[in-house]
C-alpha positions as CSV (number, residue, x, y, z in Angstrom):
1,M,65.6,21.8,38.1
2,T,65.2,20.7,34.5
3,R,66.9,23.8,33.2
4,F,69.8,23.2,35.6
5,L,70.2,19.6,34.3
6,I,70.2,20.8,30.7
7,L,72.9,23.3,31.5
8,L,74.9,20.7,33.4
9,I,74.7,18.3,30.5
10,A,75.6,21.0,27.9
11,G,78.6,21.9,30.0
12,F,79.7,18.3,30.3
13,V,79.5,17.9,26.5
14,S,81.5,21.0,25.8
15,Q,84.1,19.9,28.4
16,S,84.3,16.4,26.9
17,F,84.9,17.8,23.4
18,A,87.5,20.2,24.6
19,Q,89.5,17.3,26.1
20,T,89.9,16.0,22.5
21,S,91.3,19.2,20.9
22,F,92.5,18.5,17.4
23,K,95.7,20.4,16.5
24,K,96.3,18.9,13.0
25,V,93.6,17.8,10.5
26,L,94.3,15.9,7.3
27,F,91.8,15.9,4.5
28,L,92.2,13.2,1.8
29,G,89.8,13.5,-1.1
30,N,89.2,14.2,-4.7
31,S,87.8,17.2,-6.6
32,I,85.0,17.6,-4.0
33,T,87.8,18.2,-1.5
34,K,90.2,20.3,-3.7
35,H,90.6,20.9,-7.4
36,G,93.0,23.5,-9.0
37,P,92.0,25.7,-11.9
38,K,91.2,24.0,-15.2
39,A,90.2,26.2,-18.1
40,D,88.7,23.5,-20.3
41,I,86.0,22.8,-17.8
42,D,85.6,26.5,-16.9
43,W,86.8,26.0,-13.3
44,S,89.0,28.7,-11.8
45,G,89.0,27.9,-8.1
46,N,91.6,26.1,-6.1
47,W,89.3,24.5,-3.5
48,G,86.5,22.0,-3.3
49,M,84.6,21.9,-6.6
50,A,82.1,23.6,-7.1
51,A,81.8,25.8,-4.0
52,S,81.5,29.5,-4.8
53,A,84.5,30.3,-2.6
54,E,87.2,28.6,-0.6
55,A,85.4,29.4,2.6
56,K,82.3,27.7,1.3
57,D,83.8,24.2,0.6
58,Y,83.2,21.5,3.1
59,V,86.9,21.5,4.2
60,H,86.8,25.1,5.3
61,V,83.2,25.1,6.7
62,F,84.1,22.0,8.8
63,T,87.4,23.6,10.0
64,A,85.6,26.8,11.0
65,S,83.0,24.8,12.9
66,L,85.7,22.7,14.6
67,S,87.7,25.8,15.5
68,Q,84.6,27.4,17.1
69,K,83.7,24.2,19.0
70,Q,87.1,23.5,20.5
71,G,88.2,27.1,20.9
72,S,91.4,26.8,18.8
73,T,92.1,26.6,15.0
74,P,93.9,23.5,13.8
75,E,96.5,23.3,11.2
76,I,95.1,21.6,8.1
77,L,96.6,19.7,5.2
78,V,94.4,19.1,2.1
79,K,95.4,16.5,-0.4
80,N,93.7,15.4,-3.6
81,I,94.3,11.7,-4.0
82,A,92.2,11.0,-7.1
83,D,95.1,9.1,-8.5
84,F,94.6,6.6,-5.7
85,E,91.0,6.2,-6.6
86,R,91.7,5.5,-10.3
87,A,94.6,3.1,-9.6
88,H,94.4,2.0,-6.0
89,Q,95.7,-1.5,-6.4
90,G,99.5,-1.4,-5.9
91,Y,99.4,2.3,-4.9
92,E,102.6,3.3,-3.2
93,C,101.2,5.1,-0.2
94,A,104.5,5.4,1.7
95,T,106.1,7.4,-1.1
96,K,103.2,9.2,-2.8
97,L,101.7,10.3,0.5
98,K,104.9,11.0,2.4
99,E,103.8,14.6,3.2
100,A,100.5,13.4,4.6
101,I,102.2,10.7,6.7
102,D,104.8,13.1,8.0
103,F,102.1,15.6,8.9
104,Q,101.0,13.3,11.7
105,A,97.4,14.5,11.9
106,D,95.4,13.7,15.0
107,L,92.2,13.9,12.9
108,I,91.9,12.3,9.4
109,V,89.0,12.9,7.1
110,L,88.8,10.5,4.1
111,A,86.4,11.6,1.4
112,I,87.0,9.5,-1.7
113,S,85.5,6.8,-4.1
114,E,83.6,9.0,-6.6
115,N,86.4,8.4,-9.2
116,V,86.8,4.7,-8.4
117,P,85.8,2.6,-11.4
118,A,82.5,0.7,-11.0
119,M,83.0,-2.5,-9.0
120,K,81.2,-5.2,-10.8
121,T,82.5,-8.2,-8.8
122,A,82.9,-9.2,-5.2
123,E,86.6,-9.4,-5.8
124,A,86.8,-5.8,-6.9
125,K,85.0,-4.7,-3.8
126,T,87.3,-6.7,-1.6
127,Q,90.4,-5.3,-3.3
128,F,89.2,-1.7,-2.9
129,Q,88.4,-2.3,0.7
130,A,91.8,-3.8,1.4
131,D,93.5,-0.9,-0.4
132,V,91.6,1.8,1.5
133,T,92.4,-0.1,4.7
134,A,96.1,-0.2,3.8
135,L,96.1,3.5,3.0
136,L,94.5,4.5,6.3
137,K,96.9,2.3,8.3
138,T,99.8,3.8,6.5
139,I,98.7,7.3,7.2
140,Q,97.9,6.7,10.8
141,G,101.3,5.0,11.5
142,N,102.0,4.2,15.1
143,H,99.9,7.0,16.6
144,K,96.1,6.8,17.0
145,P,94.4,9.7,15.2
146,T,90.6,10.0,15.0
147,I,89.5,8.9,11.6
148,L,86.3,9.9,9.8
149,V,85.4,8.0,6.6
150,R,82.7,9.7,4.5
151,S,80.5,7.7,2.1
152,C,80.0,8.6,-1.5
153,F,78.3,11.8,-2.4
154,W,76.9,10.0,-5.4
155,A,75.7,6.9,-3.5
156,D,77.1,3.5,-4.7
157,T,76.3,0.4,-2.7
158,A,79.5,-1.5,-3.5
159,K,81.9,1.4,-2.9
160,D,80.1,2.5,0.3
161,G,80.2,-1.0,1.7
162,A,84.0,-1.2,1.0
163,L,84.5,2.2,2.7
164,R,82.6,1.1,5.7
165,G,84.6,-2.1,6.0
166,A,87.9,-0.2,5.7
167,C,86.6,2.3,8.3
168,D,85.8,-0.5,10.7
169,A,89.2,-2.1,10.2
170,V,90.9,1.0,11.6
171,S,88.3,1.7,14.3
172,G,87.2,4.9,12.5
173,V,83.8,6.7,12.4
174,Y,81.8,6.1,9.3
175,V,79.8,9.1,8.0
176,D,76.8,8.3,5.8
177,I,76.0,11.1,3.5
178,R,74.1,9.1,0.8
179,A,70.9,11.1,1.4
180,L,72.6,14.3,0.1
181,G,73.0,12.9,-3.4
182,K,69.2,12.5,-3.5
183,D,68.5,16.1,-2.7
184,K,68.6,18.4,-5.8
185,K,69.5,21.4,-3.6
186,S,72.8,19.7,-2.7
187,F,74.1,20.1,-6.2
188,A,75.9,23.2,-7.5
189,R,73.7,23.3,-10.6
190,S,70.7,24.2,-8.4
191,E,72.6,27.4,-7.2
192,R,74.0,28.9,-10.4
193,P,74.7,28.0,-14.0
194,F,77.8,26.1,-15.1
195,K,79.2,25.6,-18.6
196,H,80.5,22.1,-17.7
197,A,78.0,19.4,-16.6
198,G,80.6,17.6,-14.5
199,V,81.3,20.7,-12.4
200,A,77.6,21.4,-12.0
201,N,77.1,17.8,-10.7
202,H,79.4,18.5,-7.7
203,P,78.0,19.7,-4.4
204,G,77.3,23.5,-4.2
205,D,77.5,25.7,-1.2
206,Q,74.5,24.0,0.4
207,G,75.8,20.5,-0.3
208,M,79.2,21.4,1.0
209,A,77.7,22.8,4.2
210,A,75.7,19.6,4.6
211,I,78.8,17.4,4.2
212,A,80.6,19.5,6.8
213,S,77.6,19.3,9.2
214,A,77.5,15.5,8.9
215,L,81.2,15.2,9.6
216,M,80.9,17.5,12.6
217,K,77.9,15.5,14.0
218,A,79.8,12.3,13.6
219,L,82.8,13.8,15.5
220,E,80.6,14.9,18.4
221,K,79.1,11.5,19.0
């Protein structure tokens, strides 16, 4: 009897997830999401820094997991919006992110804030939260995509609080990954040597897999 109930519940969960099949997934992030080749920092990839291969970054690990779970592979669009992080106030989302808006994703993953200047005042936090909220509202447009907002990989109380506030404003799902930044095994430098300390300080294959897992668990709730 117990086994029957477990199978019944498992079947219900799978069916429930299948009813929300995502056809288009938009990833908005920074170098952790995607970074092109840059010789002066000894980085030759064109994917999430510093995964050992494209298939190992969190974008592609997550997409593979999602594809397996829902039984179909979504179309993905991956955008590095580090320029928004560095100068978010007054950022022209409608023009600079036209491709992302026109993509009309039914699942949006926002993974930013590592490049945002330190917020030393309450006003700075409020401004960042408002700007992230505006960005998400512009991207979602008139349709209602599922939105996942990931916390900082390198935990920051002010930035994480602003991200959570923006996430709540668009009825998104907040994904707390702060614990990963405390685990030495999450960093690329624990997996192989790097010439550049900044690259080494990014999540490695294990860290990327952990980010993807956290996003997937949040989506399944």
